C-alpha positions as a Markdown table, in Angstrom:
| # | Residue | x | y | z |
|---|---|---|---|---|
| 1 | Met | 97.0 | 101.5 | 111.6 |
| 2 | Glu | 95.7 | 103.5 | 114.5 |
| 3 | Lys | 92.4 | 101.6 | 114.6 |
| 4 | Ile | 94.3 | 98.3 | 114.8 |
| 5 | Thr | 96.7 | 99.5 | 117.5 |
| 6 | Thr | 93.9 | 101.0 | 119.6 |
| 7 | Ala | 91.7 | 97.9 | 119.3 |
| 8 | Tyr | 94.7 | 95.7 | 120.2 |
| 9 | Ala | 95.5 | 97.8 | 123.2 |
| 10 | Asn | 91.9 | 97.7 | 124.4 |
| 11 | Phe | 91.6 | 94.0 | 123.9 |
| 12 | Pro | 91.1 | 92.5 | 127.4 |
| 13 | Thr | 92.6 | 89.0 | 127.1 |
| 14 | Asp | 94.5 | 86.6 | 124.9 |
| 15 | Lys | 96.6 | 89.4 | 123.4 |
| 16 | Glu | 99.2 | 86.9 | 122.2 |
| 17 | Leu | 96.6 | 84.9 | 120.3 |
| 18 | Leu | 95.3 | 88.2 | 118.8 |
| 19 | Arg | 98.8 | 89.3 | 117.9 |
| 20 | Lys | 99.5 | 86.0 | 116.1 |
| 21 | Leu | 96.2 | 86.3 | 114.2 |
| 22 | Ile | 96.9 | 89.9 | 113.1 |
| 23 | Gln | 100.3 | 89.0 | 111.9 |
| 24 | Thr | 99.0 | 86.1 | 110.0 |
| 25 | Gln | 96.2 | 88.2 | 108.5 |
| 26 | Phe | 98.7 | 90.7 | 107.2 |
| 27 | Leu | 100.7 | 88.0 | 105.6 |
| 28 | Leu | 97.6 | 86.3 | 104.2 |
| 29 | Thr | 96.2 | 89.5 | 102.7 |
| 30 | Glu | 99.5 | 90.3 | 101.1 |
| 31 | Ala | 99.9 | 86.8 | 99.6 |
| 32 | Glu | 96.3 | 86.9 | 98.2 |
| 33 | Glu | 96.8 | 90.4 | 96.7 |
| 34 | Lys | 100.0 | 89.3 | 95.1 |
| 35 | Glu | 98.5 | 86.1 | 94.0 |
| 36 | Leu | 101.0 | 84.0 | 95.9 |
| 37 | Pro | 100.3 | 80.6 | 97.5 |
| 38 | Ser | 98.2 | 81.3 | 100.6 |
| 39 | Val | 96.4 | 78.1 | 101.6 |
| 40 | Asp | 98.6 | 77.5 | 104.6 |
| 41 | Leu | 98.2 | 81.0 | 105.8 |
| 42 | Glu | 94.4 | 80.8 | 105.3 |
| 43 | Ser | 94.3 | 77.6 | 107.3 |
| 44 | Glu | 96.4 | 79.2 | 110.1 |
| 45 | Cys | 94.0 | 82.2 | 110.2 |
| 46 | Leu | 91.0 | 80.0 | 110.4 |
| 47 | Asn | 92.5 | 78.0 | 113.2 |
| 48 | Leu | 93.4 | 81.2 | 115.2 |
| 49 | Lys | 89.9 | 82.6 | 114.6 |
| 50 | Met | 88.3 | 79.4 | 115.9 |
| 51 | Gln | 90.5 | 79.6 | 119.0 |
| 52 | Ile | 89.3 | 83.1 | 119.6 |
| 53 | Leu | 85.7 | 82.2 | 119.0 |
| 54 | Asn | 85.9 | 79.3 | 121.4 |
| 55 | Lys | 87.7 | 81.2 | 124.1 |
| 56 | Leu | 86.0 | 84.5 | 124.0 |
| 57 | Gly | 82.6 | 84.1 | 122.3 |
| 58 | Lys | 80.8 | 85.7 | 119.4 |
| 59 | Glu | 80.9 | 89.3 | 120.7 |
| 60 | Lys | 84.7 | 89.4 | 120.9 |
| 61 | Ala | 85.1 | 87.4 | 117.7 |
| 62 | Gln | 83.1 | 90.2 | 116.0 |
| 63 | Glu | 85.6 | 92.7 | 117.4 |
| 64 | Val | 88.4 | 90.6 | 116.0 |
| 65 | Lys | 86.7 | 90.4 | 112.6 |
| 66 | Asn | 86.6 | 94.2 | 112.5 |
| 67 | Ile | 90.3 | 94.4 | 113.4 |
| 68 | Leu | 91.1 | 91.9 | 110.6 |
| 69 | Thr | 89.1 | 94.0 | 108.1 |
| 70 | Asn | 91.2 | 97.0 | 109.0 |
| 71 | Cys | 94.4 | 94.9 | 108.6 |
| 72 | Gly | 93.3 | 93.9 | 105.1 |
| 73 | Asn | 92.5 | 97.5 | 104.2 |
| 74 | Leu | 95.9 | 98.6 | 105.4 |
| 75 | Val | 97.8 | 96.0 | 103.4 |
| 76 | Arg | 95.8 | 96.8 | 100.3 |
| 77 | Lys | 96.6 | 100.5 | 100.7 |
| 78 | Glu | 100.3 | 99.8 | 101.1 |
| 79 | Leu | 100.3 | 97.6 | 98.0 |
| 80 | Glu | 98.4 | 100.2 | 96.0 |
| 81 | Gly | 101.0 | 102.7 | 97.1 |
| 82 | Asp | 103.8 | 100.4 | 95.9 |
| 83 | Tyr | 102.0 | 99.9 | 92.6 |
| 84 | Gly | 101.6 | 103.7 | 92.2 |
| 85 | Arg | 105.2 | 104.3 | 92.9 |
| 86 | Trp | 106.2 | 101.6 | 90.4 |
| 87 | Lys | 103.9 | 103.0 | 87.8 |
| 88 | Arg | 105.3 | 106.5 | 88.2 |
| 89 | Leu | 108.9 | 105.2 | 88.0 |
| 90 | Ser | 108.1 | 103.1 | 84.9 |
| 91 | Lys | 106.7 | 106.1 | 83.1 |
| 92 | Lys | 109.9 | 108.1 | 83.8 |
| 93 | Lys | 112.0 | 105.3 | 82.3 |
| 94 | Gly | 109.9 | 105.0 | 79.1 |
């Protein structure tokens, strides 16, 4: 989470656009990992990414891509933690 927070804090412009993209990426990754419907979220992510690319260029778009990778990793770790807790609890019941 620290990497994401630091990158966001150091992002020079369009923080609101970046904030929306990060939030949408969190939701998209969670939906995909849980195998829930995610087409609308994916479309929204692509739209926000294109806005960033058009406004800020490839260099900043690459920075954003790195932030989104960290977002995905964080969501997966959280979900794995939930799964691990569930697995431990289910063993205790059985």
